[in-house]
C-alpha positions in Angstrom: 0.5 26.0 -34.5 4.1 25.3 -33.3 5.3 22.1 -31.8 6.8 24.8 -28.7 3.3 26.1 -28.1 1.7 22.3 -27.9 4.6 21.6 -25.4 3.8 24.5 -23.5 0.0 24.4 -23.2 0.2 20.6 -22.9 2.3 21.1 -19.8 0.3 23.8 -18.1 -3.0 20.9 -19.1 -1.0 18.7 -17.1 -0.3 20.7 -14.3 -4.7 21.5 -13.9 -5.2 18.2 -13.9 -2.4 16.8 -11.0 -3.5 19.7 -9.0 -6.8 19.4 -9.2 -5.9 15.2 -8.3 -3.6 16.0 -5.5 -6.0 19.1 -4.4 -7.9 17.1 -1.3 -4.6 15.2 -0.1 -2.5 18.4 -0.1 -5.7 20.0 1.9 -5.5 17.6 4.3 -1.8 17.9 5.1 -2.0 21.2 5.0 -5.1 21.2 8.0 -3.1 19.3 10.4 -0.9 22.3 10.9 -3.6 24.5 11.3 -5.4 25.6 14.6 -9.5 23.6 14.7 -10.9 27.0 15.3 -9.2 27.8 11.8 -10.6 24.8 9.8 -14.1 24.8 11.3 -14.5 28.7 10.6 -17.1 30.9 8.5 -17.1 31.6 6.1 -13.9 29.5 5.3 -10.4 30.7 5.5 -8.7 29.6 2.6 -5.1 30.5 2.9 -3.7 29.8 6.6 -3.0 32.4 8.8 -1.7 30.2 11.1 0.5 26.9 11.0 1.1 25.2 14.5 2.1 21.8 15.4 0.4 21.4 18.4 -2.3 19.0 16.8 1.2 16.1 16.3 1.9 17.7 19.8 -2.1 16.9 21.3 -1.9 13.0 19.8 1.5 11.9 21.0 0.6 13.6 24.1 2.9 16.1 24.1 2.5 19.9 25.8 -0.7 20.8 27.4 -4.0 20.0 24.9 -3.5 16.4 25.3 -5.6 13.4 23.0 -6.2 9.9 24.7 -4.9 8.7 21.5 -2.6 5.3 21.3 -1.0 7.1 18.3 2.1 5.0 18.5 0.1 2.0 19.3 -1.4 2.2 15.8 1.9 2.5 14.8 3.1 0.2 15.4 0.5 -2.2 14.5 0.4 -0.5 11.1 3.8 -1.5 10.6 4.0 -4.9 12.2 1.3 -5.6 9.6 1.9 -4.1 6.0 5.3 -5.6 6.5 4.8 -8.7 7.1 1.8 -9.5 5.7 4.2 -7.7 2.4 7.3 -9.7 3.3 4.8 -13.2 3.0 3.5 -12.3 0.3 6.6 -11.2 -2.3 7.7 -15.1 -1.4 4.6 -16.9 -2.3 4.6 -14.5 -5.7 8.0 -14.6 -6.5 7.1 -18.4 -5.9 4.0 -18.4 -7.6 5.0 -16.2 -10.2 7.9 -18.2 -11.4 5.8 -21.0 -11.3 3.3 -20.0 -13.6 6.1 -18.0 -15.7 8.4 -21.3 -16.3 6.8 -24.9 -16.1 3.9 -26.7 -17.4 1.9 -28.4 -15.3 -1.9 -29.6 -14.8 -4.8 -26.8 -15.0 -2.2 -24.0 -15.1 -4.2 -21.8 -17.2 -7.4 -22.5 -14.8 -5.5 -21.7 -11.4 -4.4 -18.7 -13.3 -7.6 -17.5 -14.4 -9.3 -18.4 -10.8 -6.2 -16.4 -9.1 -7.2 -13.4 -11.2 -10.7 -13.7 -10.5 -10.6 -13.7 -6.9 -8.9 -10.8 -6.8 -11.8 -8.9 -8.5 -14.0 -9.4 -5.4 -14.0 -6.0 -3.5 -12.7 -6.7 -0.2 -15.9 -5.0 1.6 -17.6 -7.9 0.0 -15.8 -10.6 2.2 -16.1 -8.9 5.1 -19.0 -10.5 6.7 -17.9 -14.1 5.7 -14.6 -13.6 6.7 -15.8 -12.3 9.9 -18.3 -15.2 10.7 -15.2 -17.5 10.0 -12.4 -15.6 12.2 -15.0 -15.2 15.4 -15.5 -18.9 14.8 -12.0 -19.5 15.0 -10.9 -16.7 17.8 -8.8 -14.6 15.2 -11.0 -11.7 16.0 -8.5 -8.7 17.1 -5.3 -9.9 16.5 -2.3 -8.9 14.3 -2.6 -12.3 12.6 -6.3 -12.7 11.8 -5.8 -9.2 9.4 -1.7 -10.4 8.4 -3.4 -13.7 7.3 -6.5 -11.6 5.2 -4.2 -9.3 3.7 -1.9 -11.8 2.5 -4.7 -13.4 0.3 -5.4 -9.9 -0.6 -2.1 -9.5 -2.0 -0.9 -12.4 -3.2 -3.5 -12.9 -6.7 -1.2 -9.3 -7.9 1.7 -10.3 -6.7 1.7 -13.6 -8.4 0.0 -11.5 -11.8 2.6 -8.8 -11.7 6.0 -11.3 -11.1 4.8 -13.7 -13.5 4.5 -11.2 -16.3 8.1 -9.6 -15.4 9.9 -13.8 -15.4 8.2 -14.2 -18.9 10.2 -11.1 -20.0 13.2 -13.0 -19.3 15.0 -15.3 -21.7 15.0 -19.0 -19.9 17.6 -20.1 -22.2 19.7 -17.7 -19.7 19.5 -20.1 -16.6 20.0 -23.0 -18.8 23.5 -21.4 -20.1 23.8 -21.2 -16.2 23.0 -24.9 -15.6 25.0 -26.1 -18.3 28.1 -24.0 -16.6 27.7 -25.6 -13.5 24.9 -23.9 -11.5 22.1 -25.8 -9.8 18.8 -24.5 -10.2 18.8 -22.9 -7.6 21.5 -21.1 -8.2 20.5 -20.1 -11.9 17.1 -19.1 -9.8 18.9 -16.5 -7.6 22.3 -15.3 -9.2 20.9 -15.0 -12.8 16.6 -14.6 -12.7 16.0 -12.7 -9.7 18.2 -9.8 -10.1 17.3 -9.2 -13.5 13.4 -9.3 -12.0 14.2 -7.4 -8.7 12.5 -4.3 -10.4 9.3 -6.0 -10.8 9.1 -7.6 -7.7 9.7 -4.1 -5.5 7.2 -2.5 -7.5 4.9 -5.6 -6.9 6.2 -5.0 -2.9 5.0 -1.5 -2.6 1.5 -2.0 -4.4 1.4 -4.8 -1.7 2.8 -2.3 1.2 0.8 0.4 -0.2 -2.7 -1.8 0.0 -1.6 -3.2 3.8 -0.8 0.5 5.0 -4.1 2.2 3.5 -6.9 -0.6 4.1 -9.6 0.4 6.3 -12.5 -1.3 5.8 -11.8 -4.7 6.8 -10.0 -3.7 9.5 -12.5 -1.1 10.8 -14.1 -5.0 11.1 -11.8 -7.4 12.2 -9.9 -5.2 15.1 -11.3 -3.9 18.1 -8.1 -2.3 20.4 -5.5 -0.9 20.8 -3.5 -4.3 20.1 -4.3 -4.8 16.8 -5.9 -1.4 14.9 -4.2 0.6 12.2 -3.6 4.3 11.8 -6.5 4.3 9.2 -8.7 2.3 11.5 -6.8 4.9 14.3 -9.0 7.8 12.5 -12.5 7.0 13.8 -10.9 8.0 17.3 -11.2 11.5 16.7 -15.1 10.9 15.8 -17.6 11.7 19.0 -20.8 11.3 19.3 -21.6 15.4 18.4 -18.5 16.5 17.6 -15.7 15.8 14.9 -11.5 16.8 16.3 -10.5 17.3 11.9 -7.2 18.9 13.5 -6.2 15.8 14.8 -7.5 13.1 12.2 -5.7 15.6 9.8 -2.3 15.5 11.8 -2.9 11.7 12.2 -3.6 11.4 8.3 -0.6 13.1 7.7 1.5 10.6 9.8 -0.3 7.6 7.5 1.3 9.2 4.0 4.5 10.3 4.9 6.0 6.3 5.1 4.1 6.0 2.2 5.9 8.4 0.3 9.1 8.3 1.7 9.4 4.0 0.8 7.6 4.8 -2.8 10.7 7.8 -2.9 13.4 5.0 -1.8 12.9 2.7 -4.5 11.0 4.9 -6.7 14.1 3.8 -9.8 13.0 0.1 -9.1 9.3 1.3 -9.7 9.8 2.9 -12.9 12.4 0.4 -14.0 9.8 -2.3 -13.0 7.1 -0.8 -14.3 8.7 -0.1 -17.6 10.2 -3.2 -17.6 7.1 -4.9 -17.5 5.5 -3.4 -20.5 8.5 -4.3 -22.9 8.8 -7.7 -24.3 12.4 -8.9 -24.3 
């Protein structure tokens, strides 16, 4: 078998596998533009016969058909919670990752192992104890309470990821900058931080997507439009005897789009960061 034939077969297999993986997401997006009658039709209509924006008009309260779901409030909550928790997690992750990569201190390995073990615990397993503690503190149904949970969820991963990137940067670079008159902070900010920004961007995008898409903890800790996020808001389309699949798919599309846009904007840093983290400098 020639090399060209192997390459063609490889591309075909890759295409089929990727099609299988992405098919559920593509079907949800497509269903967001289809009428509810077509989605529920039996036998199933696999090829859409009519695409429409009526589902989006309905959930945003435009036109004759309106759905009493505060999508804009949920979107605002998701942006605030995901952005704030990601920013805090990155700040803590940079500080912790740099400390673990550059300094020696007592119980360093034990602390690092403890952080990694804490990340192995599924978030849903912590929902009950977190709910009890948050209820006593009065943090249920607040943005602050959910931000704090997401920070705790993301910090171990960001520390681990950023620690790996700082370890790839030769510490002699910062030492040479200090010899030339830079302070420790200037050496970090002007030398080490720019070299690690791709890794930091990678950690940031993963932390943001975790906060943006998380459902289990948010569904337990939020109750009203003051704190509900978009994934939790999807349950508003489920009634006692029926489910508005068209509206749910339209809202799922709204959830997917910002994540895709963000990933596209930082894809250069994301790819460079993942590659840099896997190569020993």
